[in-house]
Wavefront OBJ file of the C-alpha trace (Angstrom):
o trace
v 274.477 127.748 11.700
v 277.718 129.177 10.771
v 279.210 132.151 12.294
v 282.429 130.586 13.468
v 281.770 130.868 17.052
v 282.055 127.539 18.077
v 279.567 125.252 19.902
v 277.086 126.133 22.604
v 276.421 123.380 25.182
v 273.220 123.801 27.273
v 273.160 122.144 30.616
v 271.164 122.187 34.096
v 272.873 124.625 36.791
v 273.623 121.179 38.764
v 276.443 120.054 36.386
v 277.870 123.939 35.968
v 280.982 123.232 37.682
v 281.832 119.811 35.998
v 281.119 121.034 32.443
v 283.263 124.059 32.771
v 285.866 122.511 34.670
v 286.144 119.651 31.811
v 286.361 122.833 29.479
v 289.176 124.574 31.155
v 290.773 121.311 31.852
v 290.958 120.118 28.199
v 291.370 123.784 26.625
v 288.278 123.446 24.790
v 288.227 127.166 23.765
v 285.513 126.715 21.004
v 282.816 125.521 23.483
v 280.439 127.966 25.134
v 278.045 127.036 28.139
v 274.535 128.425 28.938
v 272.953 126.820 32.260
v 269.440 126.560 33.275
v 268.450 126.720 37.051
v 268.680 123.651 38.620
v 265.259 124.116 40.539
v 263.676 123.118 37.465
v 264.293 119.446 38.211
v 261.379 120.109 41.055
v 259.238 120.667 38.033
v 260.668 118.500 35.113
v 257.364 119.434 33.087
v 258.861 122.601 32.451
v 262.485 121.540 31.311
v 261.392 120.747 27.791
v 260.037 124.585 26.985
v 262.955 126.089 29.189
v 265.488 124.330 26.728
v 263.475 125.057 23.918
v 263.583 128.992 24.790
v 267.374 128.746 25.117
v 267.937 127.488 21.505
v 265.734 129.618 19.971
v 267.727 132.983 21.762
v 271.126 131.408 20.955
v 270.091 129.591 17.167
v 272.726 131.319 14.556
v 274.965 132.544 17.235
v 276.834 129.451 17.487
v 277.947 126.940 14.758
v 276.282 124.293 16.559
v 274.241 123.502 19.866
v 274.240 120.297 21.879
v 272.250 119.754 24.922
v 273.541 118.199 28.210
v 270.516 116.968 29.831
v 269.274 113.436 30.016
v 265.597 112.885 30.141
v 265.588 114.400 33.447
v 261.987 113.012 34.253
v 260.289 114.921 31.270
v 258.651 111.094 30.327
v 260.226 111.951 26.466
v 259.021 115.425 26.150
v 262.145 116.998 26.189
v 263.436 114.324 23.012
v 260.219 115.238 21.201
v 261.341 119.229 21.362
v 264.691 118.505 20.525
v 263.446 116.355 17.759
v 261.358 119.625 16.395
v 264.519 121.829 16.910
v 266.827 119.845 15.457
v 269.322 119.591 18.456
v 271.166 116.706 19.854
v 271.343 115.671 23.566
v 273.769 113.423 25.796
v 271.688 110.051 26.442
v 270.380 108.691 29.826
v 267.747 108.827 32.092
v 269.415 111.393 34.441
v 272.678 113.240 35.556
v 273.667 110.682 37.758
v 273.939 107.668 35.415
v 275.835 109.959 33.029
v 278.162 110.936 35.995
v 278.715 107.402 37.444
v 278.909 106.042 33.799
v 275.647 103.908 32.750
v 276.923 100.581 33.144
v 278.535 101.466 36.645
v 275.045 103.068 37.793
v 272.974 100.022 36.964
v 275.440 97.930 38.779
v 275.248 100.419 42.006
v 271.748 100.076 41.920
v 271.396 96.030 41.280
v 273.719 95.997 44.137
v 271.636 97.934 46.535
v 268.518 99.182 44.880
v 268.162 101.660 48.094
v 270.879 104.248 47.031
v 270.033 108.051 47.035
v 272.495 109.737 44.968
v 274.156 113.151 45.302
v 276.323 115.464 43.388
v 278.830 118.052 44.430
v 275.980 120.895 43.480
v 273.199 119.045 45.614
v 275.826 118.099 48.584
v 276.565 122.120 48.666
v 273.123 122.743 48.386
v 271.520 120.031 50.787
v 269.721 122.257 53.172
v 268.201 124.457 50.847
v 267.291 121.832 47.941
v 266.525 118.769 50.529
v 265.387 119.847 53.920
v 263.733 123.105 52.842
v 262.408 121.854 49.473
v 260.761 118.914 51.159
v 259.648 120.656 54.493
v 261.528 118.560 56.532
v 263.509 121.233 58.078
v 260.251 122.193 59.467
v 258.987 119.012 60.250
v 262.386 116.850 60.637
v 260.130 113.715 62.053
v 259.250 113.092 58.546
v 262.711 112.451 57.043
v 262.304 108.852 58.193
v 259.290 108.538 56.226
v 260.629 109.946 53.263
v 263.986 107.818 53.181
v 262.598 104.720 54.964
v 263.208 102.880 51.626
v 267.148 104.168 51.220
v 270.151 102.719 52.886
v 272.996 104.240 51.680
v 273.857 108.064 50.472
v 276.374 107.796 47.296
v 278.005 110.972 46.531
v 279.421 111.041 43.090
v 282.114 113.492 43.406
v 283.786 115.460 40.686
v 286.945 116.161 42.570
v 288.277 114.920 45.759
v 287.292 118.294 47.579
v 287.445 118.058 51.193
v 284.621 120.820 52.014
v 281.987 119.131 49.758
v 282.997 115.727 50.787
v 282.161 116.789 54.447
v 278.972 118.253 53.579
v 277.991 115.103 52.169
v 278.789 113.320 54.954
v 276.733 115.252 56.929
v 273.789 114.940 54.473
v 274.086 111.062 54.832
v 274.393 111.607 58.784
v 271.045 113.628 58.652
v 269.295 111.118 56.389
v 270.735 108.190 58.743
v 272.567 106.620 55.590
v 275.461 105.030 55.157
v 278.026 107.351 53.107
v 279.892 106.263 49.912
v 281.583 108.392 47.994
v 282.906 107.542 44.185
v 285.210 109.767 42.465
v 283.573 110.111 38.775
v 285.412 113.248 37.450
v 283.508 114.387 34.354
v 281.973 110.793 33.879
v 280.586 110.256 30.619
v 280.160 113.885 29.565
v 283.733 114.337 28.590
v 283.500 111.912 26.153
v 280.250 112.290 24.818
v 281.664 115.792 23.931
v 284.789 114.945 22.844
v 282.867 112.358 20.323
v 279.879 114.651 19.315
v 282.396 117.683 18.757
v 285.495 116.182 17.334
v 287.742 117.412 20.055
v 290.546 115.300 21.698
v 290.841 115.109 25.351
v 293.880 115.792 27.539
v 294.911 113.179 29.699
l 1 2 3 4 5 6 7 8 9 10 11 12 13 14 15 16 17 18 19 20 21 22 23 24 25 26 27 28 29 30 31 32 33 34 35 36 37 38 39 40 41 42 43 44 45 46 47 48 49 50 51 52 53 54 55 56 57 58 59 60 61 62 63 64 65 66 67 68 69 70 71 72 73 74 75 76 77 78 79 80 81 82 83 84 85 86 87 88 89 90 91 92 93 94 95 96 97 98 99 100 101 102 103 104 105 106 107 108 109 110 111 112 113 114 115 116 117 118 119 120 121 122 123 124 125 126 127 128 129 130 131 132 133 134 135 136 137 138 139 140 141 142 143 144 145 146 147 148 149 150 151 152 153 154 155 156 157 158 159 160 161 162 163 164 165 166 167 168 169 170 171 172 173 174 175 176 177 178 179 180 181 182 183 184 185 186 187 188 189 190 191 192 193 194 195 196 197 198 199 200 201 202 203
């Protein structure tokens, strides 16, 4: 793929802010980003072919391509597509365990299985993606039914942004859950990208 144009990172729109911020902070000018719509998570069976299409669109335009999707509910189908296309991806089952760190995520789930995780993107788009997406804006009485097995909302914060924190706190209040915030930065995305692309992160 040798065009001398760097590496293309294919990621979900839900983590676009984290990925772009990571690149900017580190001055990684050789990295470029293409995002797929975050709403694909509502239909995870469509993710593998959407990523395949993105790979084929940009094949030959970059030295390398890396996918920053975890399995994301595709049941192994994403890995099958990436094997066929010869492209690597970050590990993990979903973005939450990559942002939190897989060991820390496992510990949080062990300590409190009834944990509902939100990213900055989900906090900012809570009404559209959760309330309207699940029809809870029309049937608010169903909130208790949907979330009866949850006890806390954990906000995996990229930065300590006051506005987004307040949005996450309001989401927890609407759902009747205890609020908790974990400042995770770029999580394991930075470590993976630095290692995979032979780059040095800044402090």
